[in-house]
N, C-alpha and C positions, 0 to 999 in steps of 0.2 A: 504493500500500500504506500510505502514511502516513495517508491519509484513513481507511482501514479501521481502522488502529491506534487513531486518535483515537475513532472510533465505538465500537470494542470497549471502550475505557476508559470512555467516557461511559455505555455500556449495562451493563457488567459489573463495573467496578472496585469497586462497593459491594454487589454481589450477595452475599447470605448474610453480610453484614458482613465481607467479606474485606479490604476496603480495599486492593485489589491494584493493581499496575501491570503492564499488559500490553504487551509489545513483540513486533513481528514482524520476521523477517528472511527472506531467500531471494528467490524469484521466484514467478511465478504457478503454477508446476508443483510446487515444493517449498517449503513454508512452515514455518518453525520459529517456534514460539510460546514466549516466555519470560514467565512470570507470577511476579511477586515479591510476597510478603506475609510477615507474621511467621509464625514456626513455630507459634505458639499458634493463630492464626486458621486455619491449614491443619489442624492436628490436631483442632481443635474441630468441624470439619465431619464429618458422618457419611459413610461410604463412598458412599452413594447421592447425597448432596448434592455431594460432590467430583465424582462422575461427571456429574451433571446440570449442574453449573457449567461443567465443561470441555466437555461436549457442546453447551451453549448457545453458547459461544465458537466452537467448531468449526463449528457450524451457520451462524453468521453469516459465517464465512470462506468456507464452501462456497457460500453464496448469491452471493458476489462472484467466487470462483474455483472453479467447480464440479468441475474435474478435479485440483485440487491434492492432493498428498500432504502430510499435516500431521502433524507430531510436535512435542512440546513438553516443557518442563521447568517445574516449580514450584520456585522458589528462596526461601530464607529471605532476606528483605529486609535483615536486620541483619548477616549474615556471608556471604551468597551461597552457603551450603551448599545442595546439591540436596536437596529434600524428596521429590520424586517426578518420574517422567518418564511421558509418555503417547504413545500412537500411536493412529491412527484407521484405520478401514476406509473404503471408498468411500461407505458410507451415513452416515458421520459418527459411528459408534459408537466410543466411547473405551475403550481398555484402559489402565489405570493400573498402572504398575510402582512399587511402594513402594520407597523407599530408606531404609535405616537411617541414622540420623544418625551413628552410629559403627559400625565394623565389628569383627568378631572377629579381632583380629590373630593370636592363637595358631592359629586354624583356617587362616588364610591362610598363615602360616609353615609349618604342618604340610603343607599341600598343595604348597607350593613345595619343601619338603624331600623329600616323597615323589616328586615329579616330577624334581627336578634335583640331588639330593644327590650322585649319582654320575655327573654329566653328563660325557660324553666320557672316563670313567674317572678323573676327578678329584673330590676331595671338596669339596663346597660346603655352606655353612650360610647361614641367612637370618634377618634381623630385620626386622620390619614395624611401622610406627607411623603414626598419622594418623587420617583419617576419610574419609567417602565423597566429599568433594570433592578431597582430596589425600592421597596415601599416600607415605611414604618407605620405600624398601626398601634395606637394607644386605645385600650379598652378600659372604660371607667365603670366601676361597680363598687357598691359598698363592700368592704372587706368581710363583714359578717355574712353577707349574702354569698360571696364567692366561696367562703369556707363551708357553706351549707350544700354546695354542689358536690355530687359524687365525682370521683376521678374520671369516670366515663362521660359524665355530662360536660366536664371541663374540656376533655379531649375532643368531644363532638363539636363543641363551640369553636375551639381554636383551630381544629382541622377544617371546619366549615369556612372560617374566615380565610385561612390560607388558600383553600381550594378556590374560593370565590375570586380572590385577587389573582391567583396564578392562571386559572382556567378562563374566567370571564374577562379579566382585564389584561391578560398576557404579561404579567409582571414576573420577572425572573426570580427574585428573592424577596421574601417577606420576613420582616423582623417585627415581632409583636411583644407588647407589654400589657400586662393586666395591672391597672392602677386603682388605688383607692379613690373613690369619688370625692371624699372629704378633703384630702390633702395632697392628692396626686402621687403619694408614695407608691413605690413599685411593690406589687404583691407577687408577681410571677412573670416569666418570659416564655415566649413560644416562637 
């Protein structure tokens, strides 16, 4: 796979003036492609150029590993923020999922509040900040109420929050804090 990675960089790193760095991980059945370039170079490409650039790379991988499942990420080379992710079908057609460089914290807070504000009969509130690569969530609850929850209830809540941010909002990493509503002191992390 190292030889293929070198070939891909030789053949595609300067395509469309992307000046990109292409790396591969995984095995012959599941290959993950990471492409790093500046945000400006990525956003300067038209949608059709982005698609054909990624399809050219995928086509070369499929020549070598014809049955591989390929998915990938385009990252900003200066700060490692995710710019886009992509998946392929068996024909090598690429589907690009755009990633916002920043997300709408108030919308995420509202959806967490709508879903969990009265979780297990206790009052919860939420604060969210960050971007698409890492979000920090503060969950506010009375410490007495938090202590009344079973370990299973706590896990269901924190896992649900993480899943919502990762799956629905496409955030790479989530850092969470359970805080006391009264004084904001930290009760737990997730």
